[in-house]
N, C-alpha and C positions, 0 to 999 in steps of 0.2 A: 354596567357602568358605561356611560356614553363617552366617546372620544371627544376631545376638545376640538373647537373649530380650527381650521388651517390658519397658521400664523404667517405674517408677512415674512418675506425673505430677509434673513439676517445679513445685511450687507457689510462687507469689509471695507469701511471707508476710513482712510488714514488721517484725515484732517477735518477741521470744522468747515472749511471751505467746501470740501467734498460733500459733507452732510447737508450743507445749505443747497448745494447743487442738486442733490437728490430730492430735496423738498420741492424745488422748482420743477424738476422732471415729473415727479408724481402728480403735482398739481396740473401740469399740462396734459399728462396722460388721462387723468380723470375728467378734465373739462373738455379737451379738444380732440382726443384720439379715440379712446375706448368707446364712448357712446355711439360713435358713427361707424366703427370699424366694420361690423358685419354688413350693414347696408351698403357702405361704400365699396367693399370688396365684391359683393354680389353684383353691383352695378358696373364694376370695372372702372371706377373713377380714380384717377391719379390725384393724390392729395397735395397738390402744389402749394396750397395755402398753408398746410401744416409745415412743409419744409421752409417756407418763408418765415413762419412764426419761430421755428427752431433756430433759423439763422439770426433773427432779431434777438433771440434769447441767448445767443452765444453758444448754441449746442451743436453747430455744424463743424466747428474747428477745435473741439476739445483737446485732442492730443498734440496740437501744434503750438508753435512759439507765439506768445502774446505780442511780440514785437510786430507781427504781421496780422494780428487780429485773432489769434488762436486762444485756447483756454489754459495752456500750460498744465494740463492734467496728465498724470501718468496713465499708462494703458490699463492698469489695474482699476482705475476709476472709470475711464472712458468705456471699457467693455461692459461694466455693470450698468452704465447708462444705456448702452445698446440693448442689453438684456431686458431692461425695464421697458424700453420702447417696443421691442419685438414682442414682448408678452401682451402688449395692448393691440398692436397691429404689425405683423411681420413686414408689410410693405414699407412701413416707416422705419423700423429698425434696420432692415436690410438696406434701405435707401440711404440712411446716414452712413452705414458701413461702406457702401459703394462710393459715396461722395468722398469719404476720408481716403479711400483707396486711390481715387482719381487725383487727389491733392499730393499724394506721397512722392511722386516723381519730382515735382517742382520743389517741394519743401526739402527733399533730401539731396537732390542733385542739381537743382537750378543755381544759377549765379545769384549773387546778392542783388544785382540790378533786376533780374527777372523776378526774384522773390518780392522785392519791394514794389514792383510794378503790378504784379498779378495776384499775389497771395491775399492781400487784404479783402479784395472783392470775393475771392474764392472761399475764404474762411468765414467771413462775417458780413459780406455785402449782398446777400440774397441770391447769389449764384448757386447753381446746382451742377455737379459734374458727373461724368461717366468715364469708364475705363475700357479702352478698345484694344484688346489683344487677340481674342478668338476670331476665327474666320470660318466660312462654310466648310472648308476642307482642312481646317487646322484648329482643333480643339485641345485635346490632351497633348498633342504634338505641336506645341505652340511655336517651337523654333522653326517650323516649316512654313510659317506665314508667307503670303505672296503679295500683300499690298506693297506697292512700290513707292519709294521716295526718291525722286531724281532732282539733283541740284541744277538750278537754272539761275545763274548770277547770284543775287543775294536772297533768292527764294528757294524753296523746295516745292516740287509738284507731286502731290499724293494721288495715286490712282489704285483703286481696288475696292474690296468689300469686306467689312467687318460684320460679325454675326453674334447673336446672343448678347446684345448690348443692353444692360439694364439702364433705364432712362434714355434709351435710344429715341431720338426725335424730340425729346423734351428738355434735354440738358443744355446748359449755357456754354459749357466747354467740354472738350473731350481730350483725354490723355491717350494718344494714338501711337502704336508701335508699328513701324513700317520698315521694309527692307531697303536699305540705302547702299548695300554692298553685296558681297558674295553670299553663297549659300550658308545655312547653318546659323547658329546663335550669335556669331560675331559680326554678322552683316546687318544688324537691326538697330534702328535709331528711334528715340522717343521724341514726340512733338506735342505741343499744346495747341489744339485747334479750336477756334471759336465756334460756337454752335451755329452761328449764322454765316459761316464761310461760304463763299460762292462755289458752287459745284458739289456741295455736301447735301445729301438728302437721305431721308429715312424711309424704309419700306413700312408697310402696314405692320402693326405690332403682332407678334406671334399669339396664337390662340392656345392658351396653356390650361392645364388642369387645376392650377392654383396660382396664387399671387396675381390675380386678375387686375388688381389696381396698380400694379407695377409694370409699366410698359417695357417689353423686351423686343428689340427690333434689329434688323440688319441696317447698316449704314453704308451708303455708297459714296465713294470719293471719286469724283469725275474731274480730274485735273485740278484738285483743290490746291491753291497756292498758299504756302505758309512761309513767312519770313524766317530767315535763319535765326533771328532773335527769339523765335519761339521753339527752337530746337533745345531739348533738355539733355544736359550732359554732353559727352563726347560722341562723335560719330562712331557707330558700332557698339556703343555701351548700352543700347536700349534693352537687350534681353536681360542683362544683369539687373538693370533698374526694375524691369517687370517682375523678376523673381523676388527681389527685395520687397517690392510692394505686396506681392502675394503672401509672403510670410506673415506680414502684419494683417493683411486682409483675411487670412484664414482664421485668425483669432477673432476677428469681427463676426465671421460666419458662425464660429463656435458659440460665441455669446448669444447671438440671435437664436441659434438652435435651442439653447437652454431656456431662453425666454419663452419660446414657443412650447417647449416641453413643460415648463412650469405652469403656463396657462392651461394646458391640457390636464395636468394633474389637479389643479385647482377646480376645474370644471367637473372632473370625475369625482373628486371628494365631495363637492357640493351636492351632486346628484346622489351619490351613494349614501350620504347621511340624511337625505330627505326621502328617497324612494323606499317604500315599504313593501315587502312580500312575505307571505307566510307569517304575518303578524309582527314582523320586526324589520328594522332598517337593513338594507342589503349590505351596508358597511359592517354589519355584525356577523356576516357569514365568513368563515375562515378563508374560503377560496378567494373572495374579493379582497379581504384584508391583506393577504399575502401579495396579491397583485399590486395593490396600492403601495405596500411597503417596498416592493421591488422598484416601482416607478420612482418613489421618493429617493431611494438609495442611489439609483442610476443618475438621477439629476444632481444630487449632492456630489457624487464622485466626479462627474463630468465638469461641474462648476469648479471644483477644486483644481482640476487639471488645467483648465483654461486660465485661471487666475495664477497658477504657478508659472505657466508659460509667460504670462503678462509681466510678472515680477522679474523674470530673467531679462525680458526686453527692457524693462525700466532701469535695470542696473547695468545695461550695456553688454550683457553676456549673450553668447549664441543661443538662439531659440528656435531655429528652423525646424529641427526634429520635433520639439515639443509643440510647435504650432501645427505641424501635420498631425501629430497624435491628438491634439485637442480638437481639430476640425473633424477628424475621423470619429473619435469617440462621441463627441457632442452631437454630431448630426445623426449618427446611428442611434444614439439615445433618444433623440427627438422622434425619429421614425418609430422606434419601439414604444415609447411612452404614448405618442398620439394614437397609435394603433390600439394599444391597450385601453386608452380612454374611450375610444369608440366601443370597445367590447364591454366596458363597465356600464355604459349607457344602453347597451343592447340595441333594440330596434330604434329607439330615439337617437342613438348616436349616429345612425346612418341617415338621419334626416337633417335638413338645413335649419330646422328649428333650434338646434343646439350647435355650438361652434366647433365641436370636436371633429366633425367630418372635414371642415375647412382646415383645421390644424393638421390633420393627417395628410391632406392633399399638399399642403404647403411644405410639410416636413420632407417629402420626397425630393423636392427641388434642392434642399440644402445638402443632400448627399451627392449632388452633381456639380453645383457651381464652384468656381475658384479652385478647380482641381477635383475630379471625382474621387470618391473614397478609395478606389483602386489606385489612383495616382498617389494619394497620401500614403498608402502602404508601400509603394515603390520608393517614395522619398524617405520614409522611416527606415526601410531596409537598406537603402544606400548609406545612410548615416551609420547603421549598425555594421555593415559589411565592408565599409571603406569606399572612398571616392572612385576607385578603379572598378568597382562592381557595376554591372550593366543590368 
């Protein structure tokens, strides 16, 4: 008896509006993203035209307030959109997640005047953002950042270098965290910096093992002047703002990871049901059937965890621990599933003729960005053992 063909993901969409939104997303994926994904990634081409289209379609501001051009969608819906985009091309799904992360500070901590002035263009005006926290010597230990912000009259002067910046050099605006006071987490302030600010420059993009279409670069701030009207929140509040953004951003990474894992499973299933050895489909051999069953189970369990965390966020409940758990489990799942997908395809899985080798290379990155999975374990343990634990 033959297995049935893989079925589309059964999305948990709470409203008719959300179901219509997914019809739009799937249409864009099938027409504009998936057909070109492999070729564009191999060539290392950044899909700015796709982000422009997503902005015009109202998909770059989904979890934000419609008063400023957002989509008023709960995180439960927004994250499933990210998963759908990432399954087609991780560069796009992750790019939307990073853009949402870069908007979080202004949307959550900016003044009404700042929000009215900047958010409409950021959420639906074709702009693309980036989030600037990490530095060459300050990654996991983000509170030790050295980029300086010195007050000069009504301006701030930013000097230093940021590292590992997704969309570095191509973004229209940067949410930047810089040291405006003493050492530690209480001396950091957030700023909204235009991408064309004088004194701001980007290094050549990093040469990475995956995500070649998504530029990652250092940013150099050589006396960049930023008016105080672009300071976000209070002086010294920047690190708290950064951590708040990362809680939500980690859910975005989790959703992207499951999109990538689902794409790998779909590719492995398609191959296993077509490839024949010893007179029958390789999907009929118990060893492979168990491997595929484990892959599917890991994906479903991980998806359930990130959606549960999203519902906590949507209802205003604490979700930091669950966000760390979701980022940890989902990205580890993506790494395991994509590795197993290569194994299912055997020698073909190791070639660029099939997408699973690219999926495996991309999955590794997800275990590192927005807090390594070792950092996620530290966050989870701190919630379990109490705030005084170190």
